[in-house]
Gaussian input, Z-matrix of N, CA and C with variables (Angstrom, degrees):
# hf/3-21g

backbone

0 1
 N
 C     1     B1
 C     2     B2     1     A1
 N     3     B3     2     A2     1     D1
 C     4     B4     3     A3     2     D2
 C     5     B5     4     A4     3     D3
 N     6     B6     5     A5     4     D4
 C     7     B7     6     A6     5     D5
 C     8     B8     7     A7     6     D6
 N     9     B9     8     A8     7     D7
 C    10    B10     9     A9     8     D8
 C    11    B11    10    A10     9     D9
 N    12    B12    11    A11    10    D10
 C    13    B13    12    A12    11    D11
 C    14    B14    13    A13    12    D12
 N    15    B15    14    A14    13    D13
 C    16    B16    15    A15    14    D14
 C    17    B17    16    A16    15    D15
 N    18    B18    17    A17    16    D16
 C    19    B19    18    A18    17    D17
 C    20    B20    19    A19    18    D18
 N    21    B21    20    A20    19    D19
 C    22    B22    21    A21    20    D20
 C    23    B23    22    A22    21    D21
 N    24    B24    23    A23    22    D22
 C    25    B25    24    A24    23    D23
 C    26    B26    25    A25    24    D24
 N    27    B27    26    A26    25    D25
 C    28    B28    27    A27    26    D26
 C    29    B29    28    A28    27    D27
 N    30    B30    29    A29    28    D28
 C    31    B31    30    A30    29    D29
 C    32    B32    31    A31    30    D30
 N    33    B33    32    A32    31    D31
 C    34    B34    33    A33    32    D32
 C    35    B35    34    A34    33    D33
 N    36    B36    35    A35    34    D34
 C    37    B37    36    A36    35    D35
 C    38    B38    37    A37    36    D36
 N    39    B39    38    A38    37    D37
 C    40    B40    39    A39    38    D38
 C    41    B41    40    A40    39    D39
 N    42    B42    41    A41    40    D40
 C    43    B43    42    A42    41    D41
 C    44    B44    43    A43    42    D42
 N    45    B45    44    A44    43    D43
 C    46    B46    45    A45    44    D44
 C    47    B47    46    A46    45    D45
 N    48    B48    47    A47    46    D46
 C    49    B49    48    A48    47    D47
 C    50    B50    49    A49    48    D48
 N    51    B51    50    A50    49    D49
 C    52    B52    51    A51    50    D50
 C    53    B53    52    A52    51    D51
 N    54    B54    53    A53    52    D52
 C    55    B55    54    A54    53    D53
 C    56    B56    55    A55    54    D54
 N    57    B57    56    A56    55    D55
 C    58    B58    57    A57    56    D56
 C    59    B59    58    A58    57    D57
 N    60    B60    59    A59    58    D58
 C    61    B61    60    A60    59    D59
 C    62    B62    61    A61    60    D60
 N    63    B63    62    A62    61    D61
 C    64    B64    63    A63    62    D62
 C    65    B65    64    A64    63    D63
 N    66    B66    65    A65    64    D64
 C    67    B67    66    A66    65    D65
 C    68    B68    67    A67    66    D66
 N    69    B69    68    A68    67    D67
 C    70    B70    69    A69    68    D68
 C    71    B71    70    A70    69    D69
 N    72    B72    71    A71    70    D70
 C    73    B73    72    A72    71    D71
 C    74    B74    73    A73    72    D72
 N    75    B75    74    A74    73    D73
 C    76    B76    75    A75    74    D74
 C    77    B77    76    A76    75    D75
 N    78    B78    77    A77    76    D76
 C    79    B79    78    A78    77    D77
 C    80    B80    79    A79    78    D78
 N    81    B81    80    A80    79    D79
 C    82    B82    81    A81    80    D80
 C    83    B83    82    A82    81    D81
 N    84    B84    83    A83    82    D82
 C    85    B85    84    A84    83    D83
 C    86    B86    85    A85    84    D84
 N    87    B87    86    A86    85    D85
 C    88    B88    87    A87    86    D86
 C    89    B89    88    A88    87    D87
 N    90    B90    89    A89    88    D88
 C    91    B91    90    A90    89    D89
 C    92    B92    91    A91    90    D90
 N    93    B93    92    A92    91    D91
 C    94    B94    93    A93    92    D92
 C    95    B95    94    A94    93    D93
 N    96    B96    95    A95    94    D94
 C    97    B97    96    A96    95    D95
 C    98    B98    97    A97    96    D96
 N    99    B99    98    A98    97    D97
 C   100   B100    99    A99    98    D98
 C   101   B101   100   A100    99    D99
 N   102   B102   101   A101   100   D100
 C   103   B103   102   A102   101   D101
 C   104   B104   103   A103   102   D102
 N   105   B105   104   A104   103   D103
 C   106   B106   105   A105   104   D104
 C   107   B107   106   A106   105   D105
 N   108   B108   107   A107   106   D106
 C   109   B109   108   A108   107   D107
 C   110   B110   109   A109   108   D108
 N   111   B111   110   A110   109   D109
 C   112   B112   111   A111   110   D110
 C   113   B113   112   A112   111   D111
 N   114   B114   113   A113   112   D112
 C   115   B115   114   A114   113   D113
 C   116   B116   115   A115   114   D114
 N   117   B117   116   A116   115   D115
 C   118   B118   117   A117   116   D116
 C   119   B119   118   A118   117   D117
 N   120   B120   119   A119   118   D118
 C   121   B121   120   A120   119   D119
 C   122   B122   121   A121   120   D120
 N   123   B123   122   A122   121   D121
 C   124   B124   123   A123   122   D122
 C   125   B125   124   A124   123   D123
 N   126   B126   125   A125   124   D124
 C   127   B127   126   A126   125   D125
 C   128   B128   127   A127   126   D126
 N   129   B129   128   A128   127   D127
 C   130   B130   129   A129   128   D128
 C   131   B131   130   A130   129   D129
 N   132   B132   131   A131   130   D130
 C   133   B133   132   A132   131   D131
 C   134   B134   133   A133   132   D132
 N   135   B135   134   A134   133   D133
 C   136   B136   135   A135   134   D134
 C   137   B137   136   A136   135   D135
 N   138   B138   137   A137   136   D136
 C   139   B139   138   A138   137   D137
 C   140   B140   139   A139   138   D138
 N   141   B141   140   A140   139   D139
 C   142   B142   141   A141   140   D140
 C   143   B143   142   A142   141   D141
 N   144   B144   143   A143   142   D142
 C   145   B145   144   A144   143   D143
 C   146   B146   145   A145   144   D144
 N   147   B147   146   A146   145   D145
 C   148   B148   147   A147   146   D146
 C   149   B149   148   A148   147   D147
 N   150   B150   149   A149   148   D148
 C   151   B151   150   A150   149   D149
 C   152   B152   151   A151   150   D150
 N   153   B153   152   A152   151   D151
 C   154   B154   153   A153   152   D152
 C   155   B155   154   A154   153   D153
 N   156   B156   155   A155   154   D154
 C   157   B157   156   A156   155   D155
 C   158   B158   157   A157   156   D156
 N   159   B159   158   A158   157   D157
 C   160   B160   159   A159   158   D158
 C   161   B161   160   A160   159   D159
 N   162   B162   161   A161   160   D160
 C   163   B163   162   A162   161   D161
 C   164   B164   163   A163   162   D162
 N   165   B165   164   A164   163   D163
 C   166   B166   165   A165   164   D164
 C   167   B167   166   A166   165   D165
 N   168   B168   167   A167   166   D166
 C   169   B169   168   A168   167   D167
 C   170   B170   169   A169   168   D168
 N   171   B171   170   A170   169   D169
 C   172   B172   171   A171   170   D170
 C   173   B173   172   A172   171   D171
 N   174   B174   173   A173   172   D172
 C   175   B175   174   A174   173   D173
 C   176   B176   175   A175   174   D174
 N   177   B177   176   A176   175   D175
 C   178   B178   177   A177   176   D176
 C   179   B179   178   A178   177   D177
 N   180   B180   179   A179   178   D178
 C   181   B181   180   A180   179   D179
 C   182   B182   181   A181   180   D180
 N   183   B183   182   A182   181   D181
 C   184   B184   183   A183   182   D182
 C   185   B185   184   A184   183   D183
 N   186   B186   185   A185   184   D184
 C   187   B187   186   A186   185   D185
 C   188   B188   187   A187   186   D186
 N   189   B189   188   A188   187   D187
 C   190   B190   189   A189   188   D188
 C   191   B191   190   A190   189   D189
 N   192   B192   191   A191   190   D190
 C   193   B193   192   A192   191   D191
 C   194   B194   193   A193   192   D192
 N   195   B195   194   A194   193   D193
 C   196   B196   195   A195   194   D194
 C   197   B197   196   A196   195   D195
 N   198   B198   197   A197   196   D196
 C   199   B199   198   A198   197   D197
 C   200   B200   199   A199   198   D198
 N   201   B201   200   A200   199   D199
 C   202   B202   201   A201   200   D200
 C   203   B203   202   A202   201   D201
 N   204   B204   203   A203   202   D202
 C   205   B205   204   A204   203   D203
 C   206   B206   205   A205   204   D204
 N   207   B207   206   A206   205   D205
 C   208   B208   207   A207   206   D206
 C   209   B209   208   A208   207   D207
 N   210   B210   209   A209   208   D208
 C   211   B211   210   A210   209   D209
 C   212   B212   211   A211   210   D210
 N   213   B213   212   A212   211   D211
 C   214   B214   213   A213   212   D212
 C   215   B215   214   A214   213   D213
 N   216   B216   215   A215   214   D214
 C   217   B217   216   A216   215   D215
 C   218   B218   217   A217   216   D216
 N   219   B219   218   A218   217   D217
 C   220   B220   219   A219   218   D218
 C   221   B221   220   A220   219   D219
 N   222   B222   221   A221   220   D220
 C   223   B223   222   A222   221   D221
 C   224   B224   223   A223   222   D222
 N   225   B225   224   A224   223   D223
 C   226   B226   225   A225   224   D224
 C   227   B227   226   A226   225   D225
 N   228   B228   227   A227   226   D226
 C   229   B229   228   A228   227   D227
 C   230   B230   229   A229   228   D228
 N   231   B231   230   A230   229   D229
 C   232   B232   231   A231   230   D230
 C   233   B233   232   A232   231   D231
 N   234   B234   233   A233   232   D232
 C   235   B235   234   A234   233   D233
 C   236   B236   235   A235   234   D234
 N   237   B237   236   A236   235   D235
 C   238   B238   237   A237   236   D236
 C   239   B239   238   A238   237   D237
 N   240   B240   239   A239   238   D238
 C   241   B241   240   A240   239   D239
 C   242   B242   241   A241   240   D240
 N   243   B243   242   A242   241   D241
 C   244   B244   243   A243   242   D242
 C   245   B245   244   A244   243   D243

   B1=1.4771
   B2=1.4870
   B3=1.3814
   B4=1.4561
   B5=1.6467
   B6=1.2936
   B7=1.4283
   B8=1.5489
   B9=1.3672
   B10=1.5626
   B11=1.6002
   B12=1.2183
   B13=1.5037
   B14=1.5366
   B15=1.2843
   B16=1.5820
   B17=1.3928
   B18=1.3579
   B19=1.4756
   B20=1.5916
   B21=1.1762
   B22=1.4381
   B23=1.5732
   B24=1.4230
   B25=1.3874
   B26=1.5204
   B27=1.2225
   B28=1.5156
   B29=1.4750
   B30=1.2932
   B31=1.4952
   B32=1.5355
   B33=1.2076
   B34=1.4469
   B35=1.5338
   B36=1.3208
   B37=1.4904
   B38=1.5136
   B39=1.2855
   B40=1.5570
   B41=1.5697
   B42=1.2844
   B43=1.4676
   B44=1.5926
   B45=1.3302
   B46=1.3527
   B47=1.5656
   B48=1.3797
   B49=1.4074
   B50=1.6100
   B51=1.2187
   B52=1.5428
   B53=1.5283
   B54=1.2719
   B55=1.5733
   B56=1.3420
   B57=1.3263
   B58=1.5147
   B59=1.4139
   B60=1.4622
   B61=1.3867
   B62=1.5089
   B63=1.4793
   B64=1.4119
   B65=1.4849
   B66=1.3299
   B67=1.3125
   B68=1.5946
   B69=1.3497
   B70=1.3406
   B71=1.5263
   B72=1.4171
   B73=1.4761
   B74=1.4463
   B75=1.2097
   B76=1.4111
   B77=1.5624
   B78=1.4945
   B79=1.4258
   B80=1.4806
   B81=1.4346
   B82=1.4444
   B83=1.5134
   B84=1.3222
   B85=1.5206
   B86=1.5406
   B87=1.2767
   B88=1.5447
   B89=1.5659
   B90=1.3786
   B91=1.4043
   B92=1.4834
   B93=1.3915
   B94=1.4742
   B95=1.5332
   B96=1.4096
   B97=1.4050
   B98=1.4777
   B99=1.3637
   B100=1.4801
   B101=1.4530
   B102=1.4123
   B103=1.3949
   B104=1.5457
   B105=1.3890
   B106=1.4445
   B107=1.5291
   B108=1.3033
   B109=1.4709
   B110=1.6338
   B111=1.4225
   B112=1.4404
   B113=1.4849
   B114=1.4184
   B115=1.3998
   B116=1.6623
   B117=1.2293
   B118=1.5631
   B119=1.5416
   B120=1.2964
   B121=1.5799
   B122=1.5391
   B123=1.3418
   B124=1.4331
   B125=1.7283
   B126=1.3079
   B127=1.3917
   B128=1.6015
   B129=1.3102
   B130=1.4250
   B131=1.5796
   B132=1.2220
   B133=1.5361
   B134=1.4387
   B135=1.2442
   B136=1.5203
   B137=1.5496
   B138=1.4000
   B139=1.4313
   B140=1.5640
   B141=1.3115
   B142=1.5054
   B143=1.5553
   B144=1.3574
   B145=1.4353
   B146=1.4668
   B147=1.4170
   B148=1.4494
   B149=1.4615
   B150=1.3232
   B151=1.4926
   B152=1.6068
   B153=1.2655
   B154=1.4463
   B155=1.5671
   B156=1.3322
   B157=1.4066
   B158=1.5896
   B159=1.3116
   B160=1.4541
   B161=1.4783
   B162=1.3388
   B163=1.3044
   B164=1.5258
   B165=1.2729
   B166=1.5437
   B167=1.6068
   B168=1.2697
   B169=1.4221
   B170=1.5759
   B171=1.2746
   B172=1.6130
   B173=1.5445
   B174=1.3373
   B175=1.3758
   B176=1.4967
   B177=1.3056
   B178=1.5817
   B179=1.4755
   B180=1.5190
   B181=1.4724
   B182=1.5325
   B183=1.3384
   B184=1.4423
   B185=1.5314
   B186=1.2055
   B187=1.5039
   B188=1.4318
   B189=1.3272
   B190=1.5196
   B191=1.5118
   B192=1.3863
   B193=1.4559
   B194=1.4510
   B195=1.2827
   B196=1.4943
   B197=1.4761
   B198=1.2802
   B199=1.5775
   B200=1.5043
   B201=1.3374
   B202=1.4926
   B203=1.4092
   B204=1.3703
   B205=1.4567
   B206=1.4640
   B207=1.3011
   B208=1.4726
   B209=1.5593
   B210=1.3938
   B211=1.4816
   B212=1.5506
   B213=1.3022
   B214=1.4209
   B215=1.5585
   B216=1.3679
   B217=1.4256
   B218=1.5140
   B219=1.3667
   B220=1.4361
   B221=1.5463
   B222=1.3757
   B223=1.4977
   B224=1.5659
   B225=1.3311
   B226=1.6320
   B227=1.4515
   B228=1.4102
   B229=1.4405
   B230=1.4495
   B231=1.4580
   B232=1.4142
   B233=1.6147
   B234=1.2388
   B235=1.4671
   B236=1.5243
   B237=1.2485
   B238=1.4055
   B239=1.5334
   B240=1.3185
   B241=1.4233
   B242=1.5979
   B243=1.3211
   B244=1.4889
   B245=1.5066
   A1=108.28
   A2=117.40
   A3=122.21
   A4=107.45
   A5=115.10
   A6=115.68
   A7=102.70
   A8=117.02
   A9=119.43
   A10=108.90
   A11=112.88
   A12=115.01
   A13=114.59
   A14=112.04
   A15=118.50
   A16=113.17
   A17=119.90
   A18=127.41
   A19=103.25
   A20=122.52
   A21=122.75
   A22=110.35
   A23=116.77
   A24=121.14
   A25=115.32
   A26=114.50
   A27=123.57
   A28=108.68
   A29=117.81
   A30=122.38
   A31=114.68
   A32=117.49
   A33=122.45
   A34=109.06
   A35=113.42
   A36=120.45
   A37=112.69
   A38=111.04
   A39=123.03
   A40=111.29
   A41=114.49
   A42=118.58
   A43=110.83
   A44=121.30
   A45=127.58
   A46=110.45
   A47=114.17
   A48=124.76
   A49=111.89
   A50=117.59
   A51=121.70
   A52=108.12
   A53=119.94
   A54=120.84
   A55=112.47
   A56=122.87
   A57=125.35
   A58=112.53
   A59=117.57
   A60=116.70
   A61=116.14
   A62=114.92
   A63=120.83
   A64=116.62
   A65=122.63
   A66=120.16
   A67=111.47
   A68=117.65
   A69=125.17
   A70=115.91
   A71=111.13
   A72=113.47
   A73=111.06
   A74=121.57
   A75=128.60
   A76=113.56
   A77=110.64
   A78=117.88
   A79=112.85
   A80=118.51
   A81=117.64
   A82=116.31
   A83=119.17
   A84=122.44
   A85=113.25
   A86=112.24
   A87=114.31
   A88=102.16
   A89=116.22
   A90=122.58
   A91=113.99
   A92=111.72
   A93=116.37
   A94=121.31
   A95=112.51
   A96=118.06
   A97=111.33
   A98=118.07
   A99=123.44
   A100=104.47
   A101=118.65
   A102=122.40
   A103=113.71
   A104=116.81
   A105=117.09
   A106=113.19
   A107=116.11
   A108=115.42
   A109=105.71
   A110=110.25
   A111=122.30
   A112=110.15
   A113=115.74
   A114=120.91
   A115=113.70
   A116=110.98
   A117=115.52
   A118=109.81
   A119=115.11
   A120=120.26
   A121=105.06
   A122=116.32
   A123=125.24
   A124=103.74
   A125=119.02
   A126=122.86
   A127=105.77
   A128=117.99
   A129=119.67
   A130=112.45
   A131=111.80
   A132=110.09
   A133=117.68
   A134=115.45
   A135=123.40
   A136=108.23
   A137=112.35
   A138=116.74
   A139=109.88
   A140=118.80
   A141=118.49
   A142=107.86
   A143=120.87
   A144=122.12
   A145=108.67
   A146=117.27
   A147=119.02
   A148=118.24
   A149=117.10
   A150=123.14
   A151=111.98
   A152=114.61
   A153=118.51
   A154=108.45
   A155=118.80
   A156=118.13
   A157=118.06
   A158=112.32
   A159=122.01
   A160=109.28
   A161=125.69
   A162=127.24
   A163=113.05
   A164=119.44
   A165=120.23
   A166=109.40
   A167=110.80
   A168=119.06
   A169=110.17
   A170=103.98
   A171=109.92
   A172=106.85
   A173=116.78
   A174=125.13
   A175=109.35
   A176=122.97
   A177=126.85
   A178=111.50
   A179=114.91
   A180=117.18
   A181=109.53
   A182=115.94
   A183=116.75
   A184=109.97
   A185=115.39
   A186=122.36
   A187=109.06
   A188=115.52
   A189=119.57
   A190=107.91
   A191=121.82
   A192=121.52
   A193=112.58
   A194=119.08
   A195=118.33
   A196=108.53
   A197=115.58
   A198=117.13
   A199=108.82
   A200=119.17
   A201=120.12
   A202=112.15
   A203=117.09
   A204=119.33
   A205=109.82
   A206=112.59
   A207=118.94
   A208=105.98
   A209=115.47
   A210=118.64
   A211=106.86
   A212=122.92
   A213=120.15
   A214=110.00
   A215=117.47
   A216=121.67
   A217=111.65
   A218=122.12
   A219=121.37
   A220=112.62
   A221=112.99
   A222=119.24
   A223=109.36
   A224=112.47
   A225=115.40
   A226=109.66
   A227=122.22
   A228=126.32
   A229=111.45
   A230=114.96
   A231=119.59
   A232=110.46
   A233=115.45
   A234=122.44
   A235=108.59
   A236=122.71
   A237=124.33
   A238=109.67
   A239=116.33
   A240=121.76
   A241=116.48
   A242=110.48
   A243=116.50
   A244=111.89
   D1=137.68
   D2=-171.61
   D3=-76.47
   D4=171.24
   D5=-174.55
   D6=-72.50
   D7=-41.03
   D8=-178.77
   D9=-58.67
   D10=-38.29
   D11=179.55
   D12=-71.09
   D13=-40.97
   D14=171.98
   D15=-58.41
   D16=-43.75
   D17=-177.45
   D18=-67.60
   D19=-48.54
   D20=-175.70
   D21=-64.06
   D22=-39.79
   D23=173.48
   D24=-63.29
   D25=-35.31
   D26=176.44
   D27=-65.19
   D28=-50.35
   D29=176.61
   D30=-60.51
   D31=-34.23
   D32=179.12
   D33=-71.92
   D34=-32.94
   D35=180.00
   D36=-74.44
   D37=-42.88
   D38=-177.76
   D39=-66.45
   D40=-44.14
   D41=-179.91
   D42=-92.54
   D43=-1.67
   D44=170.26
   D45=63.70
   D46=42.04
   D47=-178.32
   D48=-86.88
   D49=2.44
   D50=-168.19
   D51=-50.40
   D52=-38.98
   D53=-176.13
   D54=-113.77
   D55=26.03
   D56=-176.41
   D57=-111.79
   D58=-2.62
   D59=173.78
   D60=79.09
   D61=4.60
   D62=178.86
   D63=-71.80
   D64=130.43
   D65=-177.72
   D66=-119.71
   D67=126.75
   D68=172.47
   D69=-93.93
   D70=139.86
   D71=166.38
   D72=-137.00
   D73=178.13
   D74=-173.49
   D75=-48.46
   D76=-38.32
   D77=-174.64
   D78=-93.08
   D79=-2.82
   D80=176.91
   D81=-56.82
   D82=113.91
   D83=170.32
   D84=-55.39
   D85=143.78
   D86=-174.41
   D87=-116.99
   D88=-89.13
   D89=-172.70
   D90=-57.48
   D91=121.62
   D92=-172.60
   D93=91.36
   D94=-10.45
   D95=-174.01
   D96=-116.33
   D97=-20.26
   D98=-177.63
   D99=-116.46
   D100=119.58
   D101=-173.76
   D102=-59.10
   D103=-32.58
   D104=178.31
   D105=-83.06
   D106=7.57
   D107=-178.92
   D108=-97.62
   D109=88.19
   D110=178.91
   D111=-114.16
   D112=-177.97
   D113=-178.18
   D114=-56.08
   D115=-33.94
   D116=179.34
   D117=-73.62
   D118=-28.13
   D119=179.25
   D120=-71.35
   D121=-42.72
   D122=-177.41
   D123=-57.38
   D124=-50.07
   D125=-178.17
   D126=-61.20
   D127=-49.51
   D128=-176.77
   D129=-63.68
   D130=-33.83
   D131=174.78
   D132=-71.83
   D133=-35.91
   D134=174.99
   D135=-60.97
   D136=-54.72
   D137=-177.77
   D138=-59.57
   D139=-37.73
   D140=-177.18
   D141=-72.79
   D142=-33.47
   D143=-179.10
   D144=-69.11
   D145=-44.23
   D146=173.60
   D147=-58.12
   D148=-38.32
   D149=177.08
   D150=-72.67
   D151=-41.96
   D152=-176.70
   D153=-71.69
   D154=-46.33
   D155=-169.89
   D156=-104.46
   D157=-2.59
   D158=168.32
   D159=76.16
   D160=39.22
   D161=175.20
   D162=-129.45
   D163=163.59
   D164=178.14
   D165=-115.27
   D166=139.54
   D167=178.86
   D168=-110.34
   D169=117.42
   D170=-177.80
   D171=-78.96
   D172=154.89
   D173=-178.10
   D174=-58.11
   D175=-34.29
   D176=-176.12
   D177=-75.04
   D178=-9.21
   D179=-178.70
   D180=-88.37
   D181=-17.31
   D182=-168.76
   D183=-81.40
   D184=127.30
   D185=-179.87
   D186=-146.97
   D187=146.71
   D188=-170.93
   D189=-63.21
   D190=-24.57
   D191=-179.31
   D192=-68.70
   D193=-13.65
   D194=175.54
   D195=-75.08
   D196=-27.23
   D197=-173.05
   D198=-103.60
   D199=19.38
   D200=177.73
   D201=-64.20
   D202=-54.78
   D203=176.28
   D204=-137.39
   D205=176.24
   D206=-177.26
   D207=-65.11
   D208=-37.40
   D209=-177.35
   D210=-65.78
   D211=-37.98
   D212=-173.79
   D213=-73.67
   D214=-29.84
   D215=172.68
   D216=-71.75
   D217=-37.19
   D218=170.25
   D219=-59.82
   D220=-43.44
   D221=-177.35
   D222=-61.60
   D223=-36.70
   D224=179.12
   D225=-69.36
   D226=-35.81
   D227=177.58
   D228=-65.46
   D229=-44.32
   D230=-177.55
   D231=-65.29
   D232=-37.03
   D233=176.91
   D234=-67.21
   D235=-34.56
   D236=-176.36
   D237=-78.36
   D238=-23.31
   D239=178.62
   D240=-93.59
   D241=-4.43
   D242=-176.92
   D243=-80.12

């Protein structure tokens, strides 16, 4: 599974969108566009990313721009894995 697909799967799981027909793509806006995307969702997503991909996110790495779109979140994960 690609990193993009893994991140999308993770977002669907965190937001519990499995049976709601919601589709994510690279261009899907996140922060400010999805009502469920609040500060607790950010923490849940970061924790899930750390667990799934095996890296640690430091507090000073967290920036709203990371959560602008699915693509920006995927780029962050790719950078952490590099």
